[in-house]
C-alpha positions as CSV (number, residue, x, y, z in Angstrom):
1,M,24.6,-16.8,20.5
2,G,22.5,-14.8,22.9
3,R,20.1,-16.5,25.3
4,P,16.4,-15.8,24.9
5,R,15.2,-13.1,27.3
6,K,11.8,-13.5,29.0
7,R,11.2,-9.8,29.2
8,F,11.3,-9.5,25.4
9,G,9.3,-12.7,24.9
10,Q,12.1,-14.3,22.9
11,H,11.8,-17.9,21.5
12,W,14.2,-18.9,18.7
13,L,12.6,-20.6,15.7
14,R,14.7,-23.6,14.8
15,D,12.6,-25.6,12.4
16,Q,14.2,-25.2,9.0
17,K,11.1,-26.3,7.2
18,I,9.0,-23.6,8.9
19,L,11.7,-21.0,8.2
20,Q,11.6,-22.0,4.5
21,K,7.9,-21.6,4.4
22,I,8.1,-18.2,5.8
23,V,10.6,-17.2,3.2
24,E,8.5,-18.7,0.4
25,A,5.4,-16.9,1.7
26,A,7.2,-13.6,1.5
27,T,7.8,-14.0,-2.2
28,I,10.9,-11.8,-2.1
29,E,12.6,-10.4,-5.2
30,K,15.8,-8.5,-5.6
31,C,14.0,-5.2,-5.9
32,D,12.0,-5.7,-2.8
33,R,12.9,-3.7,0.3
34,V,12.2,-6.0,3.3
35,L,11.5,-4.9,6.9
36,E,12.4,-7.7,9.3
37,I,11.0,-7.1,12.8
38,G,12.7,-9.1,15.5
39,P,15.7,-10.7,13.6
40,G,17.0,-12.2,16.8
41,Q,20.1,-14.3,16.0
42,G,19.8,-13.7,12.3
43,I,18.7,-17.2,11.2
44,L,15.9,-16.0,9.0
45,T,17.9,-12.8,8.1
46,K,20.4,-14.8,6.2
47,S,17.8,-16.0,3.7
48,L,16.2,-12.6,3.4
49,V,19.5,-10.9,2.7
50,S,20.3,-13.6,0.1
51,L,17.1,-12.8,-1.8
52,S,16.8,-9.0,-1.5
53,D,19.2,-6.1,-2.0
54,T,17.7,-4.3,1.0
55,V,16.9,-5.7,4.4
56,I,16.0,-3.3,7.2
57,A,16.1,-5.2,10.5
58,V,14.6,-3.7,13.7
59,E,15.7,-5.4,16.9
60,I,15.0,-4.1,20.4
61,D,17.7,-6.2,22.2
62,R,21.1,-4.4,22.3
63,D,23.1,-7.6,22.8
64,L,21.5,-9.1,19.7
65,C,22.2,-6.0,17.8
66,R,25.9,-6.3,18.5
67,T,25.8,-9.9,17.4
68,L,23.9,-9.0,14.2
69,N,26.3,-6.3,13.3
70,I,29.3,-8.7,13.6
71,Q,27.5,-11.2,11.5
72,F,26.5,-8.9,8.7
73,E,29.0,-6.1,9.0
74,K,30.4,-6.6,5.5
75,D,27.0,-6.9,3.8
76,A,25.8,-3.6,2.4
77,R,22.3,-5.1,1.9
78,F,21.7,-5.3,5.6
79,H,20.6,-2.2,7.6
80,L,20.1,-2.5,11.4
81,I,18.0,-0.3,13.6
82,Q,18.0,-0.9,17.3
83,G,14.8,0.1,19.0
84,D,11.2,-0.8,19.6
85,I,9.3,-1.1,16.3
86,L,6.2,0.4,18.0
87,D,8.0,3.6,18.8
88,L,10.0,4.1,15.6
89,D,9.2,6.5,12.7
90,L,10.8,4.4,9.9
91,D,10.3,7.1,7.3
92,N,12.1,9.7,9.3
93,L,14.9,7.3,10.4
94,L,15.6,6.0,6.9
95,S,15.4,9.3,5.1
96,N,16.9,11.8,7.4
97,Q,18.8,10.3,10.3
98,P,21.6,7.8,9.4
99,D,23.0,7.8,12.8
100,V,20.0,6.4,14.8
101,H,21.8,4.1,17.2
102,P,23.2,4.4,20.7
103,P,26.8,5.5,20.5
104,D,28.2,2.4,22.2
105,I,27.1,0.2,19.4
106,Q,28.7,0.1,16.0
107,H,26.3,0.2,13.1
108,P,28.5,0.4,9.9
109,N,25.6,-0.4,7.5
110,I,23.2,2.3,8.6
111,Q,25.4,5.0,7.1
112,H,23.4,4.9,3.8
113,P,20.6,7.5,4.3
114,N,17.6,7.8,1.9
115,I,16.8,4.1,1.9
116,Q,13.3,3.8,0.3
117,H,10.4,2.7,2.5
118,P,10.1,-1.1,2.8
119,N,7.4,-2.7,0.8
120,K,7.4,-6.1,2.4
121,V,7.4,-7.2,6.0
122,V,8.6,-10.4,7.7
123,A,8.2,-10.6,11.5
124,N,8.7,-13.1,14.3
125,I,7.6,-10.9,17.2
126,P,6.8,-11.3,20.9
127,Y,3.1,-12.3,21.0
128,Y,2.2,-9.6,23.6
129,I,2.7,-6.8,21.0
130,T,0.7,-8.5,18.2
131,G,-2.3,-6.1,18.5
132,P,-0.3,-2.8,18.5
133,L,1.9,-4.1,15.7
134,L,-1.0,-5.0,13.5
135,E,-2.3,-1.5,13.9
136,K,1.1,0.0,13.1
137,L,1.5,-2.0,10.0
138,L,-2.1,-1.9,8.7
139,G,-3.5,1.2,10.3
140,R,-7.1,1.3,11.5
141,I,-10.5,1.2,9.7
142,R,-10.8,5.0,10.1
143,Q,-7.2,5.6,9.1
144,P,-5.5,2.8,7.0
145,N,-1.7,3.0,6.6
146,P,-1.2,5.6,4.0
147,R,1.8,3.6,2.6
148,P,0.5,0.1,2.7
149,F,3.0,-2.8,2.3
150,D,2.7,-5.3,-0.5
151,S,2.7,-8.2,1.9
152,I,3.1,-8.9,5.6
153,V,4.2,-12.4,6.8
154,L,3.9,-12.8,10.6
155,L,4.6,-15.6,13.0
156,L,1.9,-15.3,15.6
157,Q,0.2,-17.2,18.4
158,K,-2.2,-19.6,16.8
159,E,-5.2,-18.3,18.8
160,V,-4.6,-14.8,17.4
161,A,-3.8,-16.1,13.9
162,D,-7.1,-18.0,13.8
163,R,-9.0,-14.8,14.5
164,L,-7.4,-12.9,11.6
165,Y,-8.7,-15.2,8.9
166,A,-11.8,-16.6,10.7
167,P,-15.0,-16.7,8.6
168,P,-18.2,-15.2,9.9
169,G,-20.5,-17.3,12.0
170,T,-17.6,-19.0,13.9
171,K,-16.6,-18.5,17.5
172,T,-13.2,-17.1,16.5
173,F,-14.7,-14.4,14.3
174,G,-14.6,-11.1,16.2
175,A,-13.8,-7.5,16.1
176,L,-10.2,-8.1,15.2
177,S,-11.3,-10.3,12.3
178,V,-13.5,-7.5,10.9
179,R,-10.8,-4.8,11.3
180,V,-8.0,-6.8,9.8
181,Q,-10.1,-8.4,6.9
182,Y,-11.4,-4.8,6.0
183,L,-7.8,-3.8,5.6
184,A,-6.2,-6.8,4.1
185,D,-6.6,-10.3,2.6
186,C,-5.6,-12.8,5.2
187,E,-4.4,-16.4,4.8
188,L,-2.9,-19.2,6.9
189,I,0.5,-20.3,5.6
190,C,1.2,-23.1,8.1
191,P,0.8,-24.1,11.7
192,V,3.9,-24.1,13.9
193,P,4.1,-26.4,16.9
194,A,5.8,-25.3,20.1
195,K,8.6,-27.8,19.6
196,S,9.8,-25.8,16.6
197,F,11.2,-23.1,19.1
198,K,13.9,-23.0,21.6
199,P,12.8,-22.7,24.3
200,P,9.4,-23.9,23.3
201,P,6.5,-21.4,24.2
202,K,3.5,-22.5,26.1
203,V,1.3,-21.9,23.1
204,E,1.0,-23.1,19.6
205,S,1.9,-20.8,16.7
206,A,1.1,-20.1,13.1
207,V,2.4,-18.2,10.1
208,V,-0.1,-15.9,8.3
209,R,0.2,-13.6,5.3
210,L,-1.6,-10.3,5.0
211,R,-1.9,-8.5,1.7
212,P,-3.1,-4.9,2.4
213,R,-5.6,-3.5,-0.1
214,P,-8.7,-1.3,-0.2
215,F,-11.8,-3.2,0.7
216,P,-14.0,-3.7,-2.4
217,M,-16.9,-2.1,-0.7
218,Q,-15.8,1.0,1.1
219,A,-17.4,2.4,4.2
220,Q,-18.9,5.8,3.7
221,N,-18.0,6.7,7.3
222,P,-15.0,4.6,8.4
223,K,-15.1,6.1,11.9
224,L,-18.7,5.0,12.3
225,L,-17.9,1.5,11.1
226,E,-15.0,1.2,13.5
227,Q,-17.4,2.2,16.3
228,L,-20.1,-0.1,15.3
229,V,-17.7,-3.1,15.2
230,K,-16.2,-2.2,18.6
231,V,-19.7,-1.9,20.3
232,G,-21.2,-4.7,18.4
233,F,-18.7,-7.2,19.6
234,S,-18.5,-5.8,23.1
235,Q,-20.8,-8.6,24.5
236,K,-20.7,-11.5,22.0
237,R,-23.4,-13.5,23.6
238,K,-26.0,-10.6,23.1
239,M,-27.9,-10.0,20.0
240,L,-26.4,-7.2,17.8
241,R,-29.5,-5.0,18.2
242,N,-29.1,-5.1,22.0
243,N,-25.4,-4.3,21.8
244,L,-26.0,-1.4,19.5
245,K,-29.0,0.1,21.2
246,G,-26.9,2.8,22.9
247,L,-26.0,4.0,19.4
248,I,-29.1,3.2,17.3
249,N,-32.6,2.5,18.2
250,R,-33.3,-1.3,18.5
251,D,-36.2,-1.2,16.0
252,Q,-34.1,0.7,13.4
253,I,-31.4,-2.0,13.7
254,T,-34.0,-4.7,13.2
255,D,-35.2,-2.9,10.1
256,H,-31.7,-2.6,8.7
257,L,-31.0,-6.3,9.3
258,E,-34.3,-7.4,7.7
259,A,-33.6,-5.2,4.7
260,M,-30.2,-6.9,4.4
261,A,-32.0,-10.3,4.5
262,L,-30.4,-11.1,7.9
263,N,-31.9,-12.5,11.0
264,P,-33.0,-9.6,13.2
265,Q,-31.8,-11.8,16.2
266,A,-28.3,-12.1,14.7
267,R,-25.2,-11.7,16.9
268,A,-22.2,-9.7,15.8
269,E,-20.2,-12.7,14.6
270,D,-23.1,-13.6,12.2
271,L,-22.4,-10.6,10.0
272,S,-19.7,-10.9,7.3
273,V,-17.3,-8.0,6.7
274,P,-19.4,-6.8,3.7
275,S,-22.5,-7.0,5.8
276,W,-20.8,-4.8,8.4
277,V,-19.9,-2.3,5.8
278,T,-23.5,-2.4,4.4
279,L,-24.9,-1.8,7.9
280,S,-22.5,1.0,8.6
281,N,-23.4,2.7,5.3
282,R,-27.2,2.4,6.0
283,V,-26.8,3.8,9.4
284,S,-24.6,6.6,8.0
285,E,-27.3,7.5,5.5
286,M,-29.9,7.5,8.2
287,M,-27.9,9.9,10.3
288,K,-27.5,12.5,7.5
């Protein structure tokens, strides 16, 4: 078994109860095509392969790739890609380039081109890539992922997880909350204490599930909504009308908030996601 590498932020999850909760949250069926990001030593991979006919694992660590290939070399359900998930074009790799690995690594199971795009994601990732990974999996407000996944189960730093499903009016509700909740339904599966890992990280963790979907109330100008959210949360202690004054006249913001039955002195975190969309649509109409 490989030793965890600090430069990859590796911490091995050892708690079988937590592993089982991750598998249950993924609700995997035989017909599902599962993308596992960061399979590590393959502990969770075993369960995923037993449930699905297709598991596409992406691992950045070459040494772990060698171990995984030995472990699953006779299992045609397992397909391994060595690389950084943030840099990979999965559609291109799976459809057109069966030989995607460094030549010094044997990858017998990737010789099956034209694998369909995965529809579910399970990931235990280094916490420092959480933001970029969320954007890769979900897209952005202005450009959602054109091929959304059915579900995404992530093991995250608890502080970040709390922000994903935070309700408005709380200190943890921020720009990330609005962006992710606009693109997906978010729910907490379970907290994960540091002792569940080897070596234990310095932070607490949590498992969350995201279910991408179109937001019930669509923004007329998604680019504008994204900009308003970014600027609106730029200084959380300030009133929203002050943060947005560089984009919109303060009096106009006050009028919009009052028309929406909101306190004109509201801060960014006081607006729910539907309120942000409503505000964006009102401003968009005003700009026409």
